[in-house]
C-alpha positions as CSV (number, residue, x, y, z in Angstrom):
1,M,-6.7,-18.1,-66.2
2,M,-7.0,-14.4,-65.0
3,S,-6.5,-12.2,-68.0
4,W,-4.2,-8.7,-67.6
5,R,-7.5,-6.7,-67.8
6,T,-8.7,-8.7,-64.6
7,C,-5.5,-8.4,-63.3
8,I,-5.4,-4.5,-63.5
9,I,-8.9,-4.1,-62.4
10,A,-8.8,-6.0,-59.4
11,A,-5.1,-4.6,-58.5
12,L,-6.7,-0.9,-58.5
13,T,-9.4,-1.8,-56.3
14,V,-8.2,0.8,-53.8
15,A,-8.2,3.9,-55.9
16,P,-11.5,5.0,-53.8
17,L,-9.7,5.3,-50.5
18,A,-6.8,7.6,-52.4
19,T,-9.4,10.0,-54.4
20,M,-11.4,10.5,-51.4
21,A,-9.2,12.5,-49.6
22,V,-7.6,14.1,-52.2
23,A,-7.6,18.1,-52.1
24,Q,-9.5,19.4,-55.2
25,E,-7.7,22.2,-55.7
26,S,-4.2,20.2,-56.5
27,R,-3.4,18.9,-59.8
28,W,-2.7,15.2,-61.1
29,D,0.5,14.2,-61.9
30,F,1.1,11.0,-64.0
31,T,4.4,9.0,-64.8
32,V,4.9,5.9,-67.0
33,S,7.7,3.7,-66.2
34,P,8.4,1.0,-68.7
35,Y,11.7,-1.7,-68.1
36,V,13.3,-4.6,-69.3
37,W,14.1,-7.0,-66.3
38,T,16.7,-9.9,-66.6
39,P,16.3,-12.1,-63.2
40,G,18.3,-14.8,-62.1
41,A,15.3,-17.8,-60.7
42,S,15.4,-20.2,-58.1
43,T,12.1,-22.3,-58.0
44,A,11.7,-25.4,-55.1
45,L,8.5,-27.6,-55.5
46,E,7.3,-30.7,-53.6
47,T,7.1,-33.7,-55.9
48,G,6.3,-37.3,-54.9
49,F,9.9,-38.2,-54.8
50,G,11.3,-35.1,-52.8
51,T,11.8,-31.4,-53.0
52,L,13.4,-30.4,-56.5
53,E,15.4,-27.4,-56.3
54,A,15.9,-25.4,-59.8
55,D,17.9,-22.7,-60.8
56,A,18.2,-20.4,-63.7
57,S,21.2,-17.8,-63.7
58,I,21.3,-14.6,-64.9
59,G,23.4,-15.7,-67.4
60,D,21.5,-18.4,-68.5
61,V,18.3,-16.1,-69.0
62,L,20.7,-13.8,-71.2
63,S,21.8,-16.5,-73.6
64,A,17.9,-17.9,-73.9
65,T,14.5,-17.1,-75.0
66,D,13.6,-16.2,-71.4
67,F,12.7,-12.8,-70.2
68,A,10.8,-10.2,-68.1
69,L,9.2,-7.4,-68.0
70,M,7.7,-5.0,-65.8
71,G,5.8,-1.7,-66.0
72,V,4.9,1.3,-63.3
73,F,2.3,3.5,-63.6
74,E,1.8,6.4,-61.0
75,A,-0.9,9.1,-60.7
76,R,-0.5,11.1,-57.8
77,R,-2.3,14.7,-56.6
78,A,-1.2,16.5,-53.7
79,R,0.0,13.7,-50.8
80,W,-1.8,10.9,-52.1
81,G,-1.3,8.8,-55.2
82,L,-2.0,5.0,-56.8
83,I,0.6,3.2,-58.4
84,A,0.1,0.0,-60.5
85,D,2.9,-2.3,-60.9
86,L,2.5,-5.1,-63.4
87,V,5.4,-7.8,-64.4
88,Y,5.7,-10.8,-66.5
89,T,8.0,-13.6,-66.8
90,D,8.6,-16.6,-69.1
91,L,11.7,-18.6,-67.2
92,S,13.6,-21.7,-67.7
93,E,15.1,-23.5,-65.0
94,R,16.9,-26.4,-65.2
95,Q,18.7,-29.6,-62.4
96,N,21.1,-31.7,-63.9
97,T,20.7,-34.8,-61.4
98,P,17.1,-34.5,-59.2
99,F,16.5,-37.8,-56.8
100,G,19.4,-39.5,-57.2
101,V,19.5,-41.8,-60.7
102,L,15.5,-41.5,-60.9
103,F,15.7,-39.2,-63.6
104,A,18.6,-37.8,-65.7
105,R,17.3,-34.2,-65.6
106,A,14.5,-31.8,-64.4
107,T,13.5,-28.6,-66.5
108,V,10.7,-26.7,-64.9
109,E,9.3,-23.8,-67.0
110,T,7.6,-20.9,-64.7
111,E,5.5,-18.3,-66.0
112,L,4.2,-15.5,-63.5
113,R,1.9,-12.7,-64.4
114,V,1.8,-10.1,-61.0
115,A,-0.2,-7.1,-61.0
116,S,-0.1,-5.2,-58.1
117,G,-1.6,-1.8,-56.7
118,Y,-1.7,0.3,-54.1
119,A,-2.6,3.6,-52.1
120,A,0.5,5.5,-51.7
121,Y,0.4,8.5,-48.8
122,R,3.2,10.8,-48.5
123,L,4.2,11.0,-45.0
124,H,7.4,13.1,-45.6
125,E,8.8,15.5,-48.3
126,D,11.3,18.1,-49.0
127,A,14.2,19.0,-51.3
128,Q,16.2,16.3,-51.0
129,V,13.8,13.2,-49.3
130,S,10.4,11.8,-50.0
131,V,8.9,8.9,-48.0
132,D,5.8,7.4,-49.2
133,L,3.4,4.7,-47.3
134,M,2.0,2.0,-49.1
135,G,-0.9,-0.1,-49.0
136,G,-3.2,-2.1,-51.5
137,V,-3.1,-6.3,-52.9
138,R,-1.3,-7.9,-55.0
139,V,-3.0,-10.8,-58.0
140,V,-0.6,-13.6,-58.6
141,N,-0.9,-15.7,-61.6
142,A,1.2,-18.8,-61.7
143,D,1.9,-21.5,-64.4
144,L,4.8,-23.7,-64.2
145,N,5.2,-27.0,-66.1
146,V,7.6,-29.7,-64.4
147,R,9.2,-32.4,-66.5
148,L,11.4,-34.6,-65.5
149,A,13.5,-36.7,-68.1
150,P,13.9,-41.0,-68.0
151,G,16.5,-42.5,-65.3
152,T,15.9,-45.6,-63.7
153,L,12.6,-44.3,-64.2
154,P,10.0,-43.4,-66.7
155,G,10.4,-39.5,-67.4
156,Q,7.1,-37.7,-65.9
157,S,5.5,-34.3,-66.6
158,F,2.6,-32.6,-64.6
159,N,1.2,-28.6,-64.2
160,L,1.0,-26.6,-61.4
161,G,-1.5,-23.2,-61.8
162,D,-3.1,-21.0,-59.5
163,T,-4.3,-16.9,-59.2
164,W,-5.1,-15.7,-56.1
165,M,-5.1,-12.0,-54.3
166,D,-3.0,-11.0,-51.3
167,P,-2.8,-7.4,-49.1
168,V,0.4,-5.6,-49.3
169,L,2.2,-3.0,-47.2
170,G,5.3,-1.3,-48.3
171,G,7.0,1.7,-48.5
172,R,9.1,4.0,-50.6
173,V,11.9,6.4,-50.5
174,R,13.8,8.1,-52.8
175,V,16.6,10.1,-51.9
176,A,18.1,13.2,-54.4
177,L,21.9,13.4,-54.8
178,N,22.1,16.5,-56.8
179,D,20.4,18.1,-59.3
180,R,20.2,15.7,-61.7
181,W,21.2,12.1,-59.7
182,F,19.0,9.9,-57.4
183,L,18.2,6.4,-55.6
184,T,15.0,4.8,-54.9
185,A,14.1,2.3,-52.9
186,M,10.9,0.2,-52.4
187,A,10.2,-2.3,-50.4
188,D,6.8,-4.9,-49.6
189,F,5.7,-7.7,-47.8
190,G,2.1,-9.9,-48.5
191,G,0.2,-12.8,-47.7
192,S,-2.9,-14.6,-46.3
193,G,-1.3,-13.9,-42.5
194,G,-1.3,-17.7,-42.0
195,G,1.0,-20.6,-43.1
196,D,2.9,-20.2,-46.2
197,D,1.4,-17.7,-48.5
198,R,3.3,-15.2,-48.4
199,T,5.4,-13.1,-51.1
200,W,7.8,-9.8,-50.4
201,Q,10.0,-7.6,-52.4
202,A,12.9,-5.2,-53.1
203,V,14.0,-2.5,-55.6
204,G,17.0,-0.6,-55.2
205,M,17.3,1.9,-58.4
206,L,19.8,4.6,-59.1
207,G,18.5,7.3,-61.5
208,Y,19.2,10.3,-64.0
209,Q,16.8,13.4,-64.5
210,I,17.1,13.8,-68.0
211,N,15.1,17.0,-68.1
212,E,11.6,17.7,-66.1
213,R,9.7,15.1,-68.3
214,W,12.4,12.3,-68.6
215,S,14.8,10.3,-66.5
216,V,16.1,7.0,-66.4
217,Q,17.1,4.3,-63.8
218,G,18.6,1.1,-63.4
219,G,19.1,-0.9,-60.6
220,W,18.1,-4.2,-58.7
221,R,14.9,-5.8,-58.2
222,H,13.9,-9.2,-55.9
223,M,10.3,-11.1,-55.6
224,A,9.6,-13.9,-53.6
225,I,6.5,-16.0,-53.7
226,D,5.9,-18.7,-51.5
227,R,2.5,-20.4,-52.0
228,E,1.0,-24.1,-51.7
229,I,-0.9,-24.9,-55.1
230,K,-2.3,-28.1,-55.7
231,G,-1.4,-29.4,-52.3
232,R,2.2,-28.7,-53.3
233,D,4.7,-26.1,-51.8
234,V,6.3,-24.3,-53.8
235,E,8.4,-21.3,-53.7
236,I,9.9,-19.0,-56.4
237,D,12.6,-16.7,-55.9
238,L,13.3,-14.1,-58.8
239,G,15.9,-11.6,-58.4
240,G,18.4,-9.3,-61.5
241,P,19.3,-6.2,-62.5
242,L,16.7,-3.9,-64.3
243,I,16.9,-0.7,-66.9
244,G,13.8,1.4,-67.5
245,L,12.9,4.8,-69.0
246,T,10.0,7.4,-66.8
247,A,8.2,9.9,-68.5
248,R,6.5,12.4,-66.6
249,F,2.6,14.2,-67.9
């Protein structure tokens, strides 16, 4: 399994692209944004008996010990920026009667570690709107534990796990509504360029600027991952509300 240190190093391999193009007279600005994310989850994967589809609603996540955390770190100098986006999820999804009477129920435990690193270039900036073009890589470590409870057939279990890296391209827009309130939207898409190996995400947030250093944001994030793991097609969709705090240095 790839460690977080390895994920971060791989995700930030785009850093030299930005630092070479930065004006020397500009100073660096840094922001750190930890978030709590409570996504619903939907996983579809191939088995020897057909496609298993399991779901966990946002209410299921809130009532269980499942959780998801995310954090964003950004360093900016003039028009160029470096962004690291880290996500960790540990969720359980259930299906009551998969495959008729063959099995009583199914449980899919999904653990994801996702590290995305971008070099960002500011295409436009004025008092109300800023627009960034982002390009980089996403490293995903996925571990799925599948259990089928006995029905007419004996119970079965198997594990699917993989770690991979994809290029990603995206953009971000920030709109100031007034001196305190602002909107932020970000989306990206990546993959190997062929087959079912692809990933995308979209985030929309409403923020409030407390002072020059601190702000709070809340909104919605959706992340989708399609991948063939150990010869089985796997689709993972995560979507739900998030709330976080940003500190600027």
